[in-house]
N, C-alpha and C positions, 0 to 999 in steps of 0.2 A: 536328831529327830526321833520321835517316839517309836516308829516302826523299827529303826536300827537298834535301839536299845532293847526292844523285845527280842530281836534276832540274837543279840549277844547273850541275853539271859537264857535263850533256848539251847545253847551249846551244851553237849554232854559233859558233865563235870569230870568223868573218868577218862576222857580222851587224852592220850599221851602222845606227843609228837616230838621226834628228834629233829636235827638241823635240816635234813633234806625235806622230810614231810612238812616241816613248818613252812618252808618257802612255797611248796605246792599248795598247802592248805591256805596260805595267805592269798595266793592268786585266786583260788576258788572263792574265798571269802570276798575278795575285792570285786569279783564279777557279781556275786550275789548282792553285795552292797550297791553296786552301780544299777543293777536291775531294779532293786527295791527303791532306790532313790528316784529312778525314772518313773516308776509307778506312783510314787509319792507326789512328784511334780504334776503328773497327769491327773491324779486324784484331786490335788489342790486346785488345779485349773478348772476341773469339771465342777467343783463345789464352790468356786469363787462367787461372791455376790455379783449379780448382774449389774451392768452399768446403768446409771440414771437414764441415759439415752435409750437403752433397751427397754427399761421399765416404762418410760413415757410412750415409746412407740407401741408397746404392747397394750398399754392402757387406752391409748387413742384408738387402736384398732377395735378394742372391745366396745368403746363408746360409739364408734361408727356402726358397729353391728347392731347395737341396741336401737339406734335411730332407724335403721332399715327394718328391724323387727316391728317397731311401733307403726311405721308407715304401712307395712304389709299385714298388720294385725296378726302377726305370727308369735303366739305366746311361747311356743317351744323354743324358738330361736332367741327370744328375749331372755328366757330363763337360762339359756345356755351361756349367757354372759355372767351368770352369778355362780359363786362357789356354793356348794351344798350347805344348808344350815338355816337358821332362823331368818337371816336377811333375805334369803331366796324365797322363803315362804311369804314374807311380807311384800316382797317385790312382785310376786305373782298377783297379789291383791291390788297393788298399785297399777300393774298393767291392765287389769280389768277395769279400773277406774278411768285410766287414760282412754280406753276403748269407748267410753261413754261420751267423750268430749268431741266436739266438731273441730278437730285439729286441722289447720291449714299447714302447720309446720311444727316439727318437734325434733330437737337434736340435743346432744351433749358433747362437750369438748373440754379438754384440759384448759384451764385459765393460762394465759400467756405468762403472767407473773404469779408465783406462788407465795403466800404469806410466810414470812420468816418464822412465825410461831409454829408452823407445821414441822419444822426441823426438830422441835422439842416434843412433838407428839409421842405418846407412849407406843402407839402402833406404827409399824413401818409402812412405807408406801401409801401414805395418806395424801390426797391431792385435792386442791380446790378445782371444782368442775363447774362450768357455766352451762346451765340447762336453758334452752331457748325454745319458746313455743309461741304460737299465734292461733287464736281462736277465729275460725272462719266467720266472716261477716261482721265481726264486732271489734276486732283489734286492727288498728291501722298500722301499727308497727309491732315487731316481735317483742315479747316480754322476756326478760332474763331473770333467772333464779340461780342463786348461789348454793352449791352443795359441797360437802366435804366427804369424799368417798375413799374407802380403803381397798386396795387391790392386792390379791395374793396369786402366786404362780401355781397353776394346776394344769398338768398335761401339756406343758409348753405354752399355755396361754395365761394372760393376766386377767383374772376374774374379780368381780366385785364381791366383797365379803361384809362390808359394813358401811352405814352412812352416819354413824354416831361418833366416830373417833376424833373428829375435829373439835368436839367439846373439851377433850383433854388438853387441847392447846388454847382453850379459851375462845374458840371461834364458834359463832352461832350461824347455823345454816338457815336458809329460808324455808318456810313451810307453805305448801299449797293445800287447798281443801281436799284434793284427791289423795293427799298423804294421810289424811286423818280418818278415812273410812270410806265405805261404799257411797258413791254419789249418784244422783240422778240429774238429768238435764231437761229443763222445760223451756221451750222457745216461745216467747210471746211475739206480738206484732213488732215491738221495738226493744225487746229485752231478751237476754239469755240468762236464765236462772240456774245456777249450779249449787246443789246442796244435798243434804242428807234427809232421809225420811220418806223418800218416794215422791212420785209425781203429784199425788193428791195434796201433800203438804206444800209443794212448791208452786202449784198453779196460782193460788191467790197472790203470791208475790209477783208473778209475771203480770197479772192484771193491774196490780198497784203500780208497778214500774212502767207499764205501757201508758197508763193515764198520766203519770208524773212526767214521762218523757214528752208527751204531747204538750202538756202545760208549759214545761220549761222551754221547749222549742218555740212556743208561741210568744212567750214573754222575752226570751233571751236569744232568739234566733240570730240577732245581729252579732252575737259573739262567735258565730261561725259553727255552731253545733246544731245538728239536726239528726244525729245518728242514734245508734243503739247503745244500750248499757248492759254491763255484766253485773248481776246481783249474786252475791255469795251468801248462802244460808246454812251455817254450821248448826250443830245440835246444842252447843253450850257456849257460854260467855268465854270460858277458858280457851276454847278452840279459836274464837275470834281474836283473842289476845295473842295466841300463838301465831296466827296468820299475820298479825300486825307487828310481831316482835315487841309486844307491849308487856309491861309489868303485870303480874297476876293481880287481879282485882282492880286494875286501873280503869276499866270500862264499866264499873258498877253504875247502873242507871243510864248508861249511854245506849240509846236505842239503835242507832245506825251510824256508820262511819263511811266517808268517801275517801278512798285511797287512789291517788293518781298524780301525775306530773302537772303542776300548774305552770302557767306562763307559756304554754306551747300551743300552736295551732292544731286543729283537728287531726291533720295527717302527720303531725310531728311527734306524737306520743301515743303509747298504747291506750286503749279505751280504759277509762277509770273503772274501778271496782267499787260498788256499794256493798258494804258488809253489814248484815243484819245481826244484832245481838239478841238471840231469842229470849234470853232471860229477861231483859228489859222490855223487849217488844211485846211479849205476852202479858206483861204487867200493865200495858196501856189499854185504854178503852178502844174498841174497834174503830170508832169514828175518828180516832187520831192517827190510825195507821197510814192513811193516805197523806196526811200532813207530813209525816216523817219521810216518806218516799219523795214527795214534792220538794221538800227541803233539800234532800241529798241530790236529787237530779238537777237542782239549781246549781249546786257546786260543780256537777259534771258539765252542765251547759256553759258555765262561765269560766272554765278552767284556763282558757287562752288569755283571759284578762286578769286572772287571779295570780298576780306576780307578788314579789316581796314588797312592792309599794302599797299593796292593798291592806288596809287596816281590818282587823277582825270585826269591828263593829259594822263595817260596810258589807263584808262578805257574808257574815252570819245574819246580819239584819236583812240583807237582800234575799237570802235563802228562806228566812222566816216569812218575809213579806210575800214571796211567791207561794210558800206553803199554805198560808192562810187565805189566799185569794179564793173567793167563792166557797170557803169552808163553812160548815154549819157549827163549828166549835164556838161557843159563846165567849164573850169578853171576860166573864169572871173566871173562866178556865184559862184563857190565854194570858191574863195579867194578874193572877191572884197574888203572886209573890210581890209584884210591884205595888199593888194596892195595900197589902199588909205592911210593906216597908214604909210607904208614905204615911199611913195611919200611925205608924210608930215614930214618926218624926224625921224619917230619911227624906232628903231632897236631892234631885239630880244636880250635878255640877258640870263636869266636862264629858264629852263623848267618851265612851269606854276605851280603855287601853287593853293591850294584850294581857297584862296581869289580871285584869278584872275577869277574864274568862277562865282563869286557873282555879282549881279547887272544885267544890261541889256544893250542893245544897241550894237554899233559897237565894243566896247572894249571886250565884252564877245564873240561876234562872232569871233573876231580875236583870242581870246584865244582858242576856239574850232579849228580854222583853223591851228594854229601852233602846236596844240596837234596832229591833224590829220597828219600833215607833219612829226612829230617825228616818228609816227608809220609807215607811208608810207616809210620814209627813211630807217627805220630799216628793213622793209620787202624787200625793193629794194636792200639794200646792203648785207643783211645776208640771205634773203629768208623768205617766209611767215611762214614756219615751225618754224623758229627761233623766229619770232614774237610771235607765240603761246607758244613756250617753255619759252620765256622771261616772258610773262604774267603769265604763270603758276608758274614760279620760284618766282616771286614777291609775288603773291597771296598766295603761299603755304609756305612762309617763316615762320619758327617757331616763336611763339609769343615771343615778347621781342627782336627780331632781331633789332639791332641798325640801319642798313641801308639795307633794303631788295632790294631796287633798285640798289644800288651800288654793292651789292653781285651778283645780277643777271647779271648786265653788265659784271662783271668779269668772272663768272662761265659759263654763257650761250654764251656770245658774245666775250669774250676775250678782252674786252676793259674797259674803265673807264667812269664814269659819266662825268668827265671833258672833256675827249677826244670826247665822243659822242656829248656833248653839243656844242663844237666848230664846229663840222661837221654839226650838225643840224642847227645852225645859218646860215651857208653858204647855206644850202638847202632852208631855209626860204627866204633868200634874193634873191636867184636865182628864186624861184617860184614867188615872188612878181614882179621881173623884167619881167619875162615871161608874167605874167598877165597884167602888165602895157603896154607891147608891144601889146598884143592882144586887149586891150581896145582902144589903139590909132588906130589900124587898123579898128576897128568897128566904130569909131567916124567919 
């Protein structure tokens, strides 16, 4: 061992020992070696790496202390769970943001199973942590968020030092809007708006969402939704993409997005979130803002029926149908891309597929417009209640049903997909002709 080698090197080179003193000196040296070895063992034991069980226990205690601090609104206790440094400074701002939220529940705990990739992380003691929260009055179930947190031992405790080391293992943590900067909260009659820019910026979104919630509940109340909605209003499109874990630039031109769990009853999933893309929203005419909120709230209201069986032409068409109900937006604005396409020789064939909704530009706009016309024609010919019943029948079809749409056409409307498609094509061409006439009058 290194300490023994140093002891040997420290012996005086001029020391001369005869036979007797050699035996005595050897005894003294043996005692010294034994004492030093004992100290070495003790030192090695004291500096040995802590066991995984000890680290997890310490980390769990720290996370539990954070939860108590959030509940008690105790910032000092919250920051006491962080190691000094930049992370602690940022975490203090995050605590302030949490304080603005109407939290019914908030906790953090180590995930039961840790990703194997964390074993290859550059930093030690990086763990997957599940953050759970519930917003009072709007969330029917707790919402879970995945974090990757690094713990370091300080003063006998395991403290947080980073939330970025999971990226080294190729793991992407969830982002919440209160991670992105100072947030304000505005409560409407049926909405909770969380965003940046202060109350004055957020209040109009609460008004739009309240109106949209009333409208969606009136049309789609049979879907089991008559509750509130959470609207998130970041400052930039990039922040929206981060919240959705979307590719940078992928939401270009997308005004709003609804994120939530489809196919579950009202009390079986957290409240859906409607996210506003301010870059695209601000580019729209003010009289279209209500349409976009009405569209998104339709997705919220119908989520129990929006199962994998639901084709996009029906879910998006129903949302546009509801959004345009009683709207002052004129036909030449609603169906401009459709009219231009028909004027250029395009004709409708089959009801839109999922692929038709991919991409951007006029072709996707036209896809939304002809989907809207499918639902509008259905409601005009059979009645709005039949549109609701048709949507329910498709979304509630037993798993494994070969043709949920065809079955719903037959059982709810007494027709076939083929017959409906023929009449829908005629309705699309008639609308395009009417819009073309309107455009000529305005030119």
